Every structure is written in structure tokens, then in C-alpha cells.
C-alpha positions as CSV (number, residue, x, y, z in Angstrom):
1,X,-3.5,-5.1,-10.9
2,X,-1.6,-7.8,-12.7
3,X,1.5,-9.5,-11.2
4,X,3.5,-8.1,-14.1
5,X,2.6,-4.5,-12.9
6,X,3.8,-5.3,-9.4
7,X,7.2,-3.6,-8.8
8,X,10.2,-5.8,-8.7
9,X,11.1,-5.2,-5.0
10,X,7.6,-6.2,-4.0
11,X,7.7,-9.4,-6.1
12,X,11.2,-10.1,-4.7
13,X,9.8,-10.1,-1.2
14,X,7.6,-13.1,-2.2
15,X,4.4,-11.2,-2.5
16,X,1.8,-13.3,-4.5
17,X,-1.4,-11.3,-4.0
18,X,-2.1,-7.6,-4.1
19,X,-5.0,-5.9,-2.4
20,X,-5.8,-2.6,-3.9
21,X,-7.1,0.3,-1.8
22,X,-7.9,3.6,-3.5
23,X,-8.4,6.2,-0.9
24,X,-8.7,9.2,-3.3
25,X,-12.6,9.1,-3.1
26,X,-12.4,9.2,0.7
27,X,-10.0,12.2,0.6
28,X,-12.2,13.9,-2.0
29,X,-15.1,13.8,0.4
30,X,-12.9,15.2,3.2
31,X,-12.8,11.9,5.1
32,X,-9.7,10.5,6.9
33,X,-8.6,7.2,5.3
34,X,-6.4,6.0,8.2
35,X,-9.0,3.6,9.6
36,X,-9.6,2.1,6.1
37,X,-5.9,1.6,5.6
38,X,-5.4,-0.1,9.0
39,X,-8.4,-2.3,8.4
40,X,-7.0,-3.3,5.0
41,X,-3.6,-4.0,6.5
42,X,-5.1,-6.1,9.3
43,X,-6.8,-8.3,6.6
44,X,-3.6,-9.0,4.8
45,X,-2.4,-12.6,4.8
46,X,1.1,-14.0,4.4
47,X,2.4,-13.2,0.9
48,X,0.0,-10.4,0.4
49,X,0.7,-6.7,-0.1
50,X,-1.5,-3.6,0.2
51,X,-1.4,-1.4,-2.9
52,X,-2.5,2.1,-1.7
53,X,-3.5,4.7,-4.3
54,X,-3.5,8.2,-3.0
55,X,-3.2,11.7,-4.3
56,X,-0.2,12.7,-2.2
57,X,2.8,10.9,-0.6
58,X,1.6,9.6,2.8
59,X,4.9,10.3,4.6
60,X,3.6,9.8,8.2
61,X,2.1,6.4,7.2
62,X,5.5,5.0,6.4
63,X,6.5,5.1,10.1
64,X,3.2,3.6,11.2
65,X,3.6,0.8,8.8
66,X,7.3,0.2,9.5
67,X,6.3,-0.2,13.2
68,X,3.8,-2.8,12.1
69,X,6.5,-4.7,10.2
70,X,5.9,-3.5,6.7
71,X,8.3,-2.1,4.1
72,X,7.1,0.3,1.5
73,X,7.7,0.8,-2.2
74,X,6.5,4.1,-3.7
75,X,5.9,5.2,-7.3
76,X,4.3,8.3,-8.8
77,X,2.1,8.1,-11.9
78,X,0.7,11.4,-13.1
79,X,-0.7,13.1,-10.1
80,X,-1.2,9.9,-8.1
81,X,1.0,8.1,-5.7
82,X,1.1,4.3,-5.6
83,X,2.5,2.7,-2.4
84,X,2.9,-1.0,-1.9
85,X,3.1,-2.0,1.8
86,X,4.5,-5.5,2.2
87,X,6.5,-7.7,4.6
88,X,10.0,-8.1,3.4
89,X,10.1,-11.7,4.6
90,X,6.9,-12.6,2.9
């Protein structure tokens, strides 16, 4: 994803790098994506954000990520949901 496609609130937080994680294939196979999401989050460095692509809004994940120090920005595109998790003080 290009920096131009990164939402303004995410850019304003100082995010310079986006790591994409599309969990739709996992969900389609009936797999739980939570471990993959946590692993991707643990790998984030300063000034990086996780761009999660999912087929539904992951409401319970917002609280988990907030407790880990991440803000979220959500957009819907067609039937997909794009969520960027980032540190507001990046």
C-alpha cells in the first residue's frame, strides 16, 4: 500500500511504514486469525502500523489493541474492512 493511500489520521500519528496483514484467507479456511494478528503487532517497530484486512469489523480486537497501546482507524471498502492499528505517539 502506498503512503498516499494511508489514511490521514494514521499519517498524522507519524507512521512511516505499513505492514499489511490480510486475514481473509485464514477466516475462509475456518482458522482463528488472533495469533497471526498478535504476532504481526509484536513485530511492529516505532513509526509502523498494522493494516489489517478482514471481512467483518473486528470489534473485540479494538479493546485488545487499545490495551496494548494502539489506536485504530477503520474504513470499509466493498465487503471488506480495513483497520490500521498504530501508536498515536509514533
